[in-house]
Every structure is written in C-alpha cells, then in structure tokens.
ChimeraX commands (.cxc) that place a marker at each C-alpha (Angstrom):
marker #1 position 61.61,-13.14,76.20 radius 0.5
marker #1 position 63.71,-11.29,73.61 radius 0.5
marker #1 position 62.02,-10.13,70.39 radius 0.5
marker #1 position 64.23,-12.49,68.38 radius 0.5
marker #1 position 62.94,-15.40,70.46 radius 0.5
marker #1 position 59.28,-14.69,69.67 radius 0.5
marker #1 position 57.35,-17.32,67.72 radius 0.5
marker #1 position 56.31,-16.47,64.19 radius 0.5
marker #1 position 53.12,-14.44,63.92 radius 0.5
marker #1 position 52.00,-17.20,61.54 radius 0.5
marker #1 position 52.12,-19.81,64.31 radius 0.5
marker #1 position 48.61,-20.75,65.37 radius 0.5
marker #1 position 47.31,-23.03,68.08 radius 0.5
marker #1 position 44.89,-25.83,67.20 radius 0.5
marker #1 position 42.13,-23.73,68.74 radius 0.5
marker #1 position 42.92,-20.74,66.53 radius 0.5
marker #1 position 43.23,-22.87,63.38 radius 0.5
marker #1 position 39.83,-24.41,64.13 radius 0.5
marker #1 position 38.31,-20.93,64.58 radius 0.5
marker #1 position 39.58,-19.77,61.20 radius 0.5
marker #1 position 38.33,-22.97,59.56 radius 0.5
marker #1 position 34.85,-22.18,60.93 radius 0.5
marker #1 position 35.06,-18.60,59.67 radius 0.5
marker #1 position 35.99,-19.75,56.16 radius 0.5
marker #1 position 32.94,-22.03,56.10 radius 0.5
marker #1 position 30.60,-19.06,56.51 radius 0.5
marker #1 position 29.12,-17.16,53.60 radius 0.5
marker #1 position 31.04,-14.25,52.12 radius 0.5
marker #1 position 29.37,-10.93,52.95 radius 0.5
marker #1 position 31.72,-8.42,51.36 radius 0.5
marker #1 position 33.90,-8.80,48.27 radius 0.5
marker #1 position 36.32,-6.12,47.09 radius 0.5
marker #1 position 37.83,-6.75,43.65 radius 0.5
marker #1 position 40.61,-4.67,42.07 radius 0.5
marker #1 position 39.21,-1.56,43.76 radius 0.5
marker #1 position 40.90,1.72,42.95 radius 0.5
marker #1 position 40.36,5.38,43.72 radius 0.5
marker #1 position 42.00,8.18,41.73 radius 0.5
marker #1 position 41.79,11.88,42.47 radius 0.5
marker #1 position 42.49,14.82,40.24 radius 0.5
marker #1 position 44.70,17.48,41.79 radius 0.5
marker #1 position 46.58,20.56,40.68 radius 0.5
marker #1 position 49.63,18.34,40.21 radius 0.5
marker #1 position 47.71,15.81,38.11 radius 0.5
marker #1 position 46.02,12.51,38.89 radius 0.5
marker #1 position 46.79,10.86,42.22 radius 0.5
marker #1 position 46.01,7.26,43.20 radius 0.5
marker #1 position 44.61,7.00,46.74 radius 0.5
marker #1 position 43.83,3.27,46.45 radius 0.5
marker #1 position 45.14,0.79,43.90 radius 0.5
marker #1 position 44.04,-2.78,43.12 radius 0.5
marker #1 position 42.51,-3.57,46.53 radius 0.5
marker #1 position 41.36,-7.20,46.84 radius 0.5
marker #1 position 39.88,-8.92,49.90 radius 0.5
marker #1 position 36.71,-10.56,51.17 radius 0.5
marker #1 position 34.95,-10.67,54.53 radius 0.5
marker #1 position 32.88,-13.57,55.89 radius 0.5
marker #1 position 29.69,-13.28,57.92 radius 0.5
marker #1 position 30.30,-12.37,61.57 radius 0.5
marker #1 position 33.99,-11.84,60.93 radius 0.5
marker #1 position 35.80,-8.92,62.57 radius 0.5
marker #1 position 38.34,-7.37,60.18 radius 0.5
marker #1 position 40.59,-4.43,61.03 radius 0.5
marker #1 position 42.31,-2.23,58.44 radius 0.5
marker #1 position 45.57,-0.53,59.36 radius 0.5
marker #1 position 48.33,1.28,57.53 radius 0.5
marker #1 position 50.52,4.38,57.65 radius 0.5
marker #1 position 48.96,7.84,57.59 radius 0.5
marker #1 position 47.63,8.69,54.14 radius 0.5
marker #1 position 47.26,5.08,52.95 radius 0.5
marker #1 position 43.56,5.47,52.16 radius 0.5
marker #1 position 41.99,3.64,55.13 radius 0.5
marker #1 position 39.19,6.18,55.57 radius 0.5
marker #1 position 38.72,6.46,51.80 radius 0.5
marker #1 position 38.16,2.71,51.67 radius 0.5
marker #1 position 35.58,2.88,54.46 radius 0.5
marker #1 position 33.74,5.74,52.76 radius 0.5
marker #1 position 33.63,3.84,49.46 radius 0.5
marker #1 position 32.22,0.76,51.18 radius 0.5
marker #1 position 29.65,2.93,52.95 radius 0.5
marker #1 position 28.62,4.41,49.61 radius 0.5
marker #1 position 29.68,7.91,50.67 radius 0.5
marker #1 position 32.44,8.13,48.08 radius 0.5
marker #1 position 32.83,6.63,44.62 radius 0.5
marker #1 position 35.59,4.40,43.30 radius 0.5
marker #1 position 37.21,4.83,39.91 radius 0.5
marker #1 position 38.06,1.19,39.13 radius 0.5
marker #1 position 37.15,-2.31,40.26 radius 0.5
marker #1 position 34.09,-3.13,42.32 radius 0.5
marker #1 position 32.81,-3.65,45.85 radius 0.5
marker #1 position 29.99,-6.15,46.40 radius 0.5
marker #1 position 27.80,-6.64,49.45 radius 0.5
marker #1 position 25.89,-9.91,49.30 radius 0.5
marker #1 position 26.76,-10.03,45.61 radius 0.5
marker #1 position 25.30,-6.59,44.84 radius 0.5
marker #1 position 27.44,-3.65,43.75 radius 0.5
marker #1 position 27.84,-0.82,46.25 radius 0.5
marker #1 position 26.87,2.37,44.43 radius 0.5
marker #1 position 25.60,4.55,47.27 radius 0.5
marker #1 position 24.53,4.57,50.92 radius 0.5
marker #1 position 22.07,1.96,52.13 radius 0.5
marker #1 position 20.54,0.52,55.32 radius 0.5
marker #1 position 22.47,-2.71,54.72 radius 0.5
marker #1 position 25.59,-0.84,55.95 radius 0.5
marker #1 position 25.99,0.96,59.24 radius 0.5
marker #1 position 28.71,3.60,59.63 radius 0.5
marker #1 position 30.34,4.93,62.79 radius 0.5
marker #1 position 32.79,7.82,62.45 radius 0.5
marker #1 position 35.49,9.12,64.79 radius 0.5
marker #1 position 33.31,12.19,65.36 radius 0.5
marker #1 position 30.13,11.33,67.21 radius 0.5
marker #1 position 27.88,12.55,64.37 radius 0.5
marker #1 position 24.77,12.68,66.57 radius 0.5
marker #1 position 21.98,15.21,66.14 radius 0.5
marker #1 position 22.54,17.56,69.11 radius 0.5
marker #1 position 18.92,18.74,69.12 radius 0.5
marker #1 position 17.54,15.21,69.56 radius 0.5
marker #1 position 17.57,13.08,72.68 radius 0.5
marker #1 position 19.55,9.86,72.78 radius 0.5
marker #1 position 16.40,7.83,72.12 radius 0.5
marker #1 position 15.29,10.00,69.22 radius 0.5
marker #1 position 18.75,9.85,67.68 radius 0.5
marker #1 position 18.45,6.06,67.59 radius 0.5
marker #1 position 14.84,6.25,66.36 radius 0.5
marker #1 position 15.84,8.41,63.40 radius 0.5
marker #1 position 16.93,5.55,61.11 radius 0.5
marker #1 position 13.82,3.36,61.51 radius 0.5
marker #1 position 11.57,6.39,61.08 radius 0.5
marker #1 position 13.36,7.33,57.86 radius 0.5
marker #1 position 12.63,3.78,56.66 radius 0.5
marker #1 position 8.92,4.25,57.38 radius 0.5
marker #1 position 8.56,2.74,60.86 radius 0.5
marker #1 position 5.83,4.23,63.04 radius 0.5
marker #1 position 6.76,6.09,66.20 radius 0.5
marker #1 position 5.88,3.23,68.58 radius 0.5
marker #1 position 7.84,0.68,66.57 radius 0.5
marker #1 position 10.86,2.95,66.25 radius 0.5
marker #1 position 10.73,3.65,70.00 radius 0.5
marker #1 position 10.66,-0.07,70.82 radius 0.5
marker #1 position 13.65,-0.70,68.53 radius 0.5
marker #1 position 15.57,2.21,70.03 radius 0.5
marker #1 position 14.90,1.01,73.57 radius 0.5
marker #1 position 16.18,-2.47,72.71 radius 0.5
marker #1 position 19.43,-1.22,71.22 radius 0.5
marker #1 position 20.03,1.30,73.99 radius 0.5
marker #1 position 19.70,-1.53,76.47 radius 0.5
marker #1 position 22.21,-3.55,74.45 radius 0.5
marker #1 position 24.81,-0.76,74.69 radius 0.5
marker #1 position 23.97,-0.09,78.35 radius 0.5
marker #1 position 22.40,3.35,77.92 radius 0.5
marker #1 position 18.71,2.71,78.57 radius 0.5
marker #1 position 18.86,5.04,81.61 radius 0.5
marker #1 position 20.04,7.91,79.39 radius 0.5
marker #1 position 17.32,7.64,76.72 radius 0.5
marker #1 position 15.99,11.15,77.45 radius 0.5
marker #1 position 19.40,12.82,77.75 radius 0.5
marker #1 position 20.90,15.00,75.03 radius 0.5
marker #1 position 24.31,14.26,73.44 radius 0.5
marker #1 position 26.04,17.19,75.18 radius 0.5
marker #1 position 25.10,15.67,78.54 radius 0.5
marker #1 position 27.03,12.45,77.81 radius 0.5
marker #1 position 30.70,11.54,77.99 radius 0.5
marker #1 position 32.63,10.81,74.79 radius 0.5
marker #1 position 32.40,7.05,75.28 radius 0.5
marker #1 position 28.66,7.21,75.92 radius 0.5
marker #1 position 28.09,9.30,72.81 radius 0.5
marker #1 position 30.00,6.76,70.75 radius 0.5
marker #1 position 27.83,3.98,72.19 radius 0.5
marker #1 position 24.77,5.94,71.04 radius 0.5
marker #1 position 26.35,6.21,67.58 radius 0.5
marker #1 position 26.86,2.43,67.53 radius 0.5
marker #1 position 23.24,1.83,68.60 radius 0.5
marker #1 position 22.03,4.23,65.88 radius 0.5
marker #1 position 24.08,2.35,63.28 radius 0.5
marker #1 position 22.85,-1.07,64.43 radius 0.5
marker #1 position 19.15,-0.27,64.84 radius 0.5
marker #1 position 18.64,-0.69,61.09 radius 0.5
marker #1 position 20.09,-4.22,61.40 radius 0.5
marker #1 position 22.77,-3.76,58.73 radius 0.5
marker #1 position 24.67,-6.65,57.23 radius 0.5
marker #1 position 28.00,-5.00,58.00 radius 0.5
marker #1 position 29.14,-2.32,60.45 radius 0.5
marker #1 position 31.83,0.02,59.11 radius 0.5
marker #1 position 33.81,1.87,61.78 radius 0.5
marker #1 position 36.31,4.60,60.88 radius 0.5
marker #1 position 38.64,5.06,63.88 radius 0.5
marker #1 position 35.60,5.35,66.18 radius 0.5
marker #1 position 37.65,5.42,69.40 radius 0.5
marker #1 position 40.47,7.65,68.16 radius 0.5
marker #1 position 39.29,10.73,70.09 radius 0.5
marker #1 position 38.83,8.92,73.41 radius 0.5
marker #1 position 41.24,8.80,76.31 radius 0.5
marker #1 position 43.09,5.52,76.86 radius 0.5
marker #1 position 40.89,4.25,79.70 radius 0.5
marker #1 position 37.62,5.01,77.89 radius 0.5
marker #1 position 39.02,3.55,74.69 radius 0.5
marker #1 position 39.80,0.25,76.43 radius 0.5
marker #1 position 36.26,0.13,77.85 radius 0.5
marker #1 position 34.76,0.85,74.42 radius 0.5
marker #1 position 36.81,-1.93,72.85 radius 0.5
marker #1 position 35.38,-4.37,75.41 radius 0.5
marker #1 position 31.85,-3.01,74.84 radius 0.5
marker #1 position 32.24,-3.50,71.09 radius 0.5
marker #1 position 33.48,-7.07,71.46 radius 0.5
marker #1 position 30.51,-7.88,73.72 radius 0.5
marker #1 position 28.07,-6.39,71.18 radius 0.5
marker #1 position 29.71,-8.23,68.28 radius 0.5
marker #1 position 29.56,-11.55,70.15 radius 0.5
marker #1 position 25.85,-11.17,70.92 radius 0.5
marker #1 position 24.37,-10.09,67.59 radius 0.5
marker #1 position 24.64,-11.21,63.97 radius 0.5
marker #1 position 26.91,-8.48,62.66 radius 0.5
marker #1 position 30.07,-8.34,60.56 radius 0.5
marker #1 position 32.56,-5.56,61.39 radius 0.5
marker #1 position 35.14,-3.75,59.27 radius 0.5
marker #1 position 37.11,-1.49,61.62 radius 0.5
marker #1 position 39.62,1.19,60.58 radius 0.5
marker #1 position 42.34,1.98,63.10 radius 0.5
marker #1 position 45.91,3.25,63.35 radius 0.5
marker #1 position 46.43,1.57,66.74 radius 0.5
marker #1 position 48.26,-1.76,66.41 radius 0.5
marker #1 position 47.26,-3.05,69.86 radius 0.5
marker #1 position 43.62,-2.22,69.12 radius 0.5
marker #1 position 43.72,-4.07,65.80 radius 0.5
marker #1 position 45.22,-7.21,67.34 radius 0.5
marker #1 position 42.85,-7.13,70.30 radius 0.5
marker #1 position 39.72,-6.76,68.17 radius 0.5
marker #1 position 40.31,-8.51,64.86 radius 0.5
marker #1 position 40.06,-11.98,63.42 radius 0.5
marker #1 position 42.11,-10.74,60.46 radius 0.5
marker #1 position 44.06,-7.55,59.85 radius 0.5
marker #1 position 44.29,-5.98,56.40 radius 0.5
marker #1 position 47.56,-4.01,56.13 radius 0.5
marker #1 position 47.72,-1.26,53.51 radius 0.5
marker #1 position 50.79,0.35,52.00 radius 0.5
marker #1 position 50.99,4.11,51.62 radius 0.5
marker #1 position 51.00,6.28,48.49 radius 0.5
marker #1 position 49.02,4.71,46.95 radius 0.5
marker #1 position 47.12,2.41,49.29 radius 0.5
marker #1 position 47.67,-1.20,48.28 radius 0.5
marker #1 position 47.15,-4.45,50.16 radius 0.5
marker #1 position 50.48,-5.33,51.67 radius 0.5
marker #1 position 49.44,-8.34,53.72 radius 0.5
marker #1 position 46.40,-9.94,55.34 radius 0.5
marker #1 position 47.21,-11.37,58.77 radius 0.5
marker #1 position 45.19,-14.00,60.63 radius 0.5
marker #1 position 45.52,-12.97,64.27 radius 0.5
marker #1 position 46.90,-15.96,66.23 radius 0.5
marker #1 position 45.69,-14.68,69.63 radius 0.5
marker #1 position 42.92,-16.97,70.97 radius 0.5
marker #1 position 39.45,-15.70,71.81 radius 0.5
marker #1 position 38.00,-14.54,74.12 radius 0.5
marker #1 position 40.58,-11.76,74.32 radius 0.5
marker #1 position 41.72,-9.96,77.46 radius 0.5
marker #1 position 44.21,-7.28,78.46 radius 0.5
marker #1 position 46.40,-10.02,79.95 radius 0.5
marker #1 position 47.13,-11.26,76.42 radius 0.5
marker #1 position 48.84,-8.01,75.39 radius 0.5
marker #1 position 52.15,-9.43,76.59 radius 0.5
marker #1 position 51.62,-12.95,75.27 radius 0.5
marker #1 position 54.11,-14.29,72.69 radius 0.5
marker #1 position 51.39,-14.50,69.99 radius 0.5
marker #1 position 50.30,-10.90,70.58 radius 0.5
marker #1 position 53.85,-9.56,70.63 radius 0.5
marker #1 position 54.84,-11.49,67.52 radius 0.5
marker #1 position 51.84,-10.14,65.61 radius 0.5
marker #1 position 52.59,-6.59,66.74 radius 0.5
marker #1 position 56.25,-6.96,65.71 radius 0.5
marker #1 position 55.12,-8.05,62.24 radius 0.5
marker #1 position 52.71,-5.12,61.91 radius 0.5
marker #1 position 55.41,-2.67,62.97 radius 0.5
marker #1 position 57.81,-4.16,60.43 radius 0.5
marker #1 position 55.21,-3.74,57.67 radius 0.5
marker #1 position 54.16,-0.21,58.55 radius 0.5
marker #1 position 57.55,1.15,59.66 radius 0.5
marker #1 position 60.28,-0.76,57.79 radius 0.5
marker #1 position 63.70,-0.32,59.34 radius 0.5
marker #1 position 65.24,0.67,56.00 radius 0.5
marker #1 position 62.44,3.02,55.04 radius 0.5
marker #1 position 63.76,6.38,53.87 radius 0.5
marker #1 position 62.00,9.42,55.28 radius 0.5
marker #1 position 60.78,11.77,52.52 radius 0.5
marker #1 position 62.50,15.15,52.60 radius 0.5
marker #1 position 59.26,17.01,53.29 radius 0.5
marker #1 position 58.59,14.77,56.32 radius 0.5
marker #1 position 62.03,14.94,57.90 radius 0.5
marker #1 position 62.18,16.43,61.38 radius 0.5
marker #1 position 64.51,19.41,61.61 radius 0.5
marker #1 position 65.91,20.12,65.05 radius 0.5
marker #1 position 65.67,23.87,65.66 radius 0.5
marker #1 position 68.55,25.90,67.06 radius 0.5
marker #1 position 68.07,25.97,70.81 radius 0.5
marker #1 position 68.99,28.91,73.03 radius 0.5
marker #1 position 70.28,27.81,76.42 radius 0.5
marker #1 position 68.70,29.47,79.45 radius 0.5
marker #1 position 70.50,27.46,82.12 radius 0.5
marker #1 position 74.02,26.85,83.32 radius 0.5
marker #1 position 75.73,24.32,81.07 radius 0.5
marker #1 position 77.04,22.52,84.15 radius 0.5
marker #1 position 73.47,22.05,85.38 radius 0.5
marker #1 position 72.37,19.61,82.63 radius 0.5
marker #1 position 69.52,17.22,83.19 radius 0.5
marker #1 position 70.15,13.53,82.56 radius 0.5
marker link #1:1,2 radius 0.2
marker link #1:2,3 radius 0.2
marker link #1:3,4 radius 0.2
marker link #1:4,5 radius 0.2
marker link #1:5,6 radius 0.2
marker link #1:6,7 radius 0.2
marker link #1:7,8 radius 0.2
marker link #1:8,9 radius 0.2
marker link #1:9,10 radius 0.2
marker link #1:10,11 radius 0.2
marker link #1:11,12 radius 0.2
marker link #1:12,13 radius 0.2
marker link #1:13,14 radius 0.2
marker link #1:14,15 radius 0.2
marker link #1:15,16 radius 0.2
marker link #1:16,17 radius 0.2
marker link #1:17,18 radius 0.2
marker link #1:18,19 radius 0.2
marker link #1:19,20 radius 0.2
marker link #1:20,21 radius 0.2
marker link #1:21,22 radius 0.2
marker link #1:22,23 radius 0.2
marker link #1:23,24 radius 0.2
marker link #1:24,25 radius 0.2
marker link #1:25,26 radius 0.2
marker link #1:26,27 radius 0.2
marker link #1:27,28 radius 0.2
marker link #1:28,29 radius 0.2
marker link #1:29,30 radius 0.2
marker link #1:30,31 radius 0.2
marker link #1:31,32 radius 0.2
marker link #1:32,33 radius 0.2
marker link #1:33,34 radius 0.2
marker link #1:34,35 radius 0.2
marker link #1:35,36 radius 0.2
marker link #1:36,37 radius 0.2
marker link #1:37,38 radius 0.2
marker link #1:38,39 radius 0.2
marker link #1:39,40 radius 0.2
marker link #1:40,41 radius 0.2
marker link #1:41,42 radius 0.2
marker link #1:42,43 radius 0.2
marker link #1:43,44 radius 0.2
marker link #1:44,45 radius 0.2
marker link #1:45,46 radius 0.2
marker link #1:46,47 radius 0.2
marker link #1:47,48 radius 0.2
marker link #1:48,49 radius 0.2
marker link #1:49,50 radius 0.2
marker link #1:50,51 radius 0.2
marker link #1:51,52 radius 0.2
marker link #1:52,53 radius 0.2
marker link #1:53,54 radius 0.2
marker link #1:54,55 radius 0.2
marker link #1:55,56 radius 0.2
marker link #1:56,57 radius 0.2
marker link #1:57,58 radius 0.2
marker link #1:58,59 radius 0.2
marker link #1:59,60 radius 0.2
marker link #1:60,61 radius 0.2
marker link #1:61,62 radius 0.2
marker link #1:62,63 radius 0.2
marker link #1:63,64 radius 0.2
marker link #1:64,65 radius 0.2
marker link #1:65,66 radius 0.2
marker link #1:66,67 radius 0.2
marker link #1:67,68 radius 0.2
marker link #1:68,69 radius 0.2
marker link #1:69,70 radius 0.2
marker link #1:70,71 radius 0.2
marker link #1:71,72 radius 0.2
marker link #1:72,73 radius 0.2
marker link #1:73,74 radius 0.2
marker link #1:74,75 radius 0.2
marker link #1:75,76 radius 0.2
marker link #1:76,77 radius 0.2
marker link #1:77,78 radius 0.2
marker link #1:78,79 radius 0.2
marker link #1:79,80 radius 0.2
marker link #1:80,81 radius 0.2
marker link #1:81,82 radius 0.2
marker link #1:82,83 radius 0.2
marker link #1:83,84 radius 0.2
marker link #1:84,85 radius 0.2
marker link #1:85,86 radius 0.2
marker link #1:86,87 radius 0.2
marker link #1:87,88 radius 0.2
marker link #1:88,89 radius 0.2
marker link #1:89,90 radius 0.2
marker link #1:90,91 radius 0.2
marker link #1:91,92 radius 0.2
marker link #1:92,93 radius 0.2
marker link #1:93,94 radius 0.2
marker link #1:94,95 radius 0.2
marker link #1:95,96 radius 0.2
marker link #1:96,97 radius 0.2
marker link #1:97,98 radius 0.2
marker link #1:98,99 radius 0.2
marker link #1:99,100 radius 0.2
marker link #1:100,101 radius 0.2
marker link #1:101,102 radius 0.2
marker link #1:102,103 radius 0.2
marker link #1:103,104 radius 0.2
marker link #1:104,105 radius 0.2
marker link #1:105,106 radius 0.2
marker link #1:106,107 radius 0.2
marker link #1:107,108 radius 0.2
marker link #1:108,109 radius 0.2
marker link #1:109,110 radius 0.2
marker link #1:110,111 radius 0.2
marker link #1:111,112 radius 0.2
marker link #1:112,113 radius 0.2
marker link #1:113,114 radius 0.2
marker link #1:114,115 radius 0.2
marker link #1:115,116 radius 0.2
marker link #1:116,117 radius 0.2
marker link #1:117,118 radius 0.2
marker link #1:118,119 radius 0.2
marker link #1:119,120 radius 0.2
marker link #1:120,121 radius 0.2
marker link #1:121,122 radius 0.2
marker link #1:122,123 radius 0.2
marker link #1:123,124 radius 0.2
marker link #1:124,125 radius 0.2
marker link #1:125,126 radius 0.2
marker link #1:126,127 radius 0.2
marker link #1:127,128 radius 0.2
marker link #1:128,129 radius 0.2
marker link #1:129,130 radius 0.2
marker link #1:130,131 radius 0.2
marker link #1:131,132 radius 0.2
marker link #1:132,133 radius 0.2
marker link #1:133,134 radius 0.2
marker link #1:134,135 radius 0.2
marker link #1:135,136 radius 0.2
marker link #1:136,137 radius 0.2
marker link #1:137,138 radius 0.2
marker link #1:138,139 radius 0.2
marker link #1:139,140 radius 0.2
marker link #1:140,141 radius 0.2
marker link #1:141,142 radius 0.2
marker link #1:142,143 radius 0.2
marker link #1:143,144 radius 0.2
marker link #1:144,145 radius 0.2
marker link #1:145,146 radius 0.2
marker link #1:146,147 radius 0.2
marker link #1:147,148 radius 0.2
marker link #1:148,149 radius 0.2
marker link #1:149,150 radius 0.2
marker link #1:150,151 radius 0.2
marker link #1:151,152 radius 0.2
marker link #1:152,153 radius 0.2
marker link #1:153,154 radius 0.2
marker link #1:154,155 radius 0.2
marker link #1:155,156 radius 0.2
marker link #1:156,157 radius 0.2
marker link #1:157,158 radius 0.2
marker link #1:158,159 radius 0.2
marker link #1:159,160 radius 0.2
marker link #1:160,161 radius 0.2
marker link #1:161,162 radius 0.2
marker link #1:162,163 radius 0.2
marker link #1:163,164 radius 0.2
marker link #1:164,165 radius 0.2
marker link #1:165,166 radius 0.2
marker link #1:166,167 radius 0.2
marker link #1:167,168 radius 0.2
marker link #1:168,169 radius 0.2
marker link #1:169,170 radius 0.2
marker link #1:170,171 radius 0.2
marker link #1:171,172 radius 0.2
marker link #1:172,173 radius 0.2
marker link #1:173,174 radius 0.2
marker link #1:174,175 radius 0.2
marker link #1:175,176 radius 0.2
marker link #1:176,177 radius 0.2
marker link #1:177,178 radius 0.2
marker link #1:178,179 radius 0.2
marker link #1:179,180 radius 0.2
marker link #1:180,181 radius 0.2
marker link #1:181,182 radius 0.2
marker link #1:182,183 radius 0.2
marker link #1:183,184 radius 0.2
marker link #1:184,185 radius 0.2
marker link #1:185,186 radius 0.2
marker link #1:186,187 radius 0.2
marker link #1:187,188 radius 0.2
marker link #1:188,189 radius 0.2
marker link #1:189,190 radius 0.2
marker link #1:190,191 radius 0.2
marker link #1:191,192 radius 0.2
marker link #1:192,193 radius 0.2
marker link #1:193,194 radius 0.2
marker link #1:194,195 radius 0.2
marker link #1:195,196 radius 0.2
marker link #1:196,197 radius 0.2
marker link #1:197,198 radius 0.2
marker link #1:198,199 radius 0.2
marker link #1:199,200 radius 0.2
marker link #1:200,201 radius 0.2
marker link #1:201,202 radius 0.2
marker link #1:202,203 radius 0.2
marker link #1:203,204 radius 0.2
marker link #1:204,205 radius 0.2
marker link #1:205,206 radius 0.2
marker link #1:206,207 radius 0.2
marker link #1:207,208 radius 0.2
marker link #1:208,209 radius 0.2
marker link #1:209,210 radius 0.2
marker link #1:210,211 radius 0.2
marker link #1:211,212 radius 0.2
marker link #1:212,213 radius 0.2
marker link #1:213,214 radius 0.2
marker link #1:214,215 radius 0.2
marker link #1:215,216 radius 0.2
marker link #1:216,217 radius 0.2
marker link #1:217,218 radius 0.2
marker link #1:218,219 radius 0.2
marker link #1:219,220 radius 0.2
marker link #1:220,221 radius 0.2
marker link #1:221,222 radius 0.2
marker link #1:222,223 radius 0.2
marker link #1:223,224 radius 0.2
marker link #1:224,225 radius 0.2
marker link #1:225,226 radius 0.2
marker link #1:226,227 radius 0.2
marker link #1:227,228 radius 0.2
marker link #1:228,229 radius 0.2
marker link #1:229,230 radius 0.2
marker link #1:230,231 radius 0.2
marker link #1:231,232 radius 0.2
marker link #1:232,233 radius 0.2
marker link #1:233,234 radius 0.2
marker link #1:234,235 radius 0.2
marker link #1:235,236 radius 0.2
marker link #1:236,237 radius 0.2
marker link #1:237,238 radius 0.2
marker link #1:238,239 radius 0.2
marker link #1:239,240 radius 0.2
marker link #1:240,241 radius 0.2
marker link #1:241,242 radius 0.2
marker link #1:242,243 radius 0.2
marker link #1:243,244 radius 0.2
marker link #1:244,245 radius 0.2
marker link #1:245,246 radius 0.2
marker link #1:246,247 radius 0.2
marker link #1:247,248 radius 0.2
marker link #1:248,249 radius 0.2
marker link #1:249,250 radius 0.2
marker link #1:250,251 radius 0.2
marker link #1:251,252 radius 0.2
marker link #1:252,253 radius 0.2
marker link #1:253,254 radius 0.2
marker link #1:254,255 radius 0.2
marker link #1:255,256 radius 0.2
marker link #1:256,257 radius 0.2
marker link #1:257,258 radius 0.2
marker link #1:258,259 radius 0.2
marker link #1:259,260 radius 0.2
marker link #1:260,261 radius 0.2
marker link #1:261,262 radius 0.2
marker link #1:262,263 radius 0.2
marker link #1:263,264 radius 0.2
marker link #1:264,265 radius 0.2
marker link #1:265,266 radius 0.2
marker link #1:266,267 radius 0.2
marker link #1:267,268 radius 0.2
marker link #1:268,269 radius 0.2
marker link #1:269,270 radius 0.2
marker link #1:270,271 radius 0.2
marker link #1:271,272 radius 0.2
marker link #1:272,273 radius 0.2
marker link #1:273,274 radius 0.2
marker link #1:274,275 radius 0.2
marker link #1:275,276 radius 0.2
marker link #1:276,277 radius 0.2
marker link #1:277,278 radius 0.2
marker link #1:278,279 radius 0.2
marker link #1:279,280 radius 0.2
marker link #1:280,281 radius 0.2
marker link #1:281,282 radius 0.2
marker link #1:282,283 radius 0.2
marker link #1:283,284 radius 0.2
marker link #1:284,285 radius 0.2
marker link #1:285,286 radius 0.2
marker link #1:286,287 radius 0.2
marker link #1:287,288 radius 0.2
marker link #1:288,289 radius 0.2
marker link #1:289,290 radius 0.2
marker link #1:290,291 radius 0.2
marker link #1:291,292 radius 0.2
marker link #1:292,293 radius 0.2
marker link #1:293,294 radius 0.2
marker link #1:294,295 radius 0.2
marker link #1:295,296 radius 0.2
marker link #1:296,297 radius 0.2
marker link #1:297,298 radius 0.2
marker link #1:298,299 radius 0.2
marker link #1:299,300 radius 0.2
marker link #1:300,301 radius 0.2
marker link #1:301,302 radius 0.2
marker link #1:302,303 radius 0.2
view
C-alpha cells in the first residue's frame, strides 16, 4: 500500500470509538491549564513552554512527543513537582501541583536507584519514608517486585542487573506508593532495541493490571503509537500543543500492528507534524559536509 493510499489517521473502527467513549466517561485525573515556563538567560527571557492545555482521564495512557528542545522533559518535571511553572496551573485531582508528592510516581531515563541498597530495599524506601514499618514495607516491596517479575532478584544490587531489569525496579519503586499518576521521562531511551520492546510489553501488562494513569515522554514515534491511547504533540521553541491525536490502533496491541494501515497513517501524521517537509533548517543546525581527502583509486568507487 502506497503512503498516499493510507486511510486518515482520524479514521477509527467502531471498537476504537467505543474505547474512547469509555475513556471520556472516566473522571479527569490531571488538568493542565495555560501552563507556561519561562527561563532567564544571558540573552534574555526564553519561553520553554507556552499556553499548554490538556487533560488526562483515569487509567488513560498518554504519550508526549515533539522535536528536540520542545520542553517534553520540562513538562514532566513540572507535573512531578520537581520544577516550577511561571504561568497557568497544573491540577491533580483538582489540587494544584506545587511540589513533589506520593500521589505522583516518576521514572527517569537514568535508573536513579540507590546503588548501596538491594533491589528490595530500593523499593521499600518510599513506604518507609512515609512511615511504614519494616515488615509492612517489605511486604509491599515483595508484591510489586512480583508484579514486575523480579521477585527472584530481591537481594541483588542494581549493578548486578541488566538495564531493563533496573528500569523494572525503578517502575516498582515508583508504583509502591500507589500514586494516582505515573510520569515517565523517556524511561527506555537508553535501552537496546530488543530490551526496549520487552520493556514496552512489560509496561503495558502492568498498566492493564493495576489502577494507574500514565503520562509517558518519548521521542520514538513507534513507541508512542504502540503505547498510547492519545498522543500529545508539542511544537518546538517554545513548546506549544500542536495537536492531540487519538490513536486509532485497536487494543490489545502487538508488533504485528506496526505495519497496519492505522499504525502507518498515525506515524505519517506524527512525522508530518514533527518534521514538516517545508521546514527550514536553522543556520546553526545545518549539516556542513567536510572536505574529504580521497585515499583510494577514483576508479574503485563503492556503489
């Protein structure tokens, strides 16, 4: 099928339309209203985010994508309470987000585990900080490690685990506090392709089995389409909401759907938004081909 023959990314099956109708009936967990972030620099004030508006329903999976420098990670940090905003507001369950809290779990691209603690004690850390006794925290940690498939590695240290396993520990540590929303900032960006695919499947299984809402930052278009109910697309410089796309690919998702018309049409739309064909490349980002010195016979060219 030629790209021009693809259906519109807005085309949805009856099954997909029914799924989105059910999502819209759920309560709204997160509301972002006219959110902005402005930095002061040597060159003056710079807008990182401008007039961001969206909402997320309970148990919805929302991905945020956009070109490099559009403020995706800044948005995640603001929602986690790790950074402040300069205009607008962000509300979780109707309450303003003004700092970190156990109602939000955060998973970073870096594993952010305590290297001197075992896997189990890393997961126990959150409940103990909230006042749980050792036995209660240990029971909670064991339950969540079983959920992410790492119960056999409870006494291992982070350096003894693979990258994917460490990220599963980070997810368990974020979920043990039973947050209302899980914020994930490119959590699989440092993993190899095979491990990344496995982690995506692990995350979908976790999300399907517990009461959690997910806001997931990524630069990978395939990952966003595979994971998300909706995709929030940001513009660059400053970050603004360009479009919110309802993913028309039915659930449950599988790798076989990557070549389906709905998947390909959605990816084509995302590529058009993020990399417009007429987009001019800024002078400071233009690639300059260096002068090359030839070290082989000119008649011996490769194809």
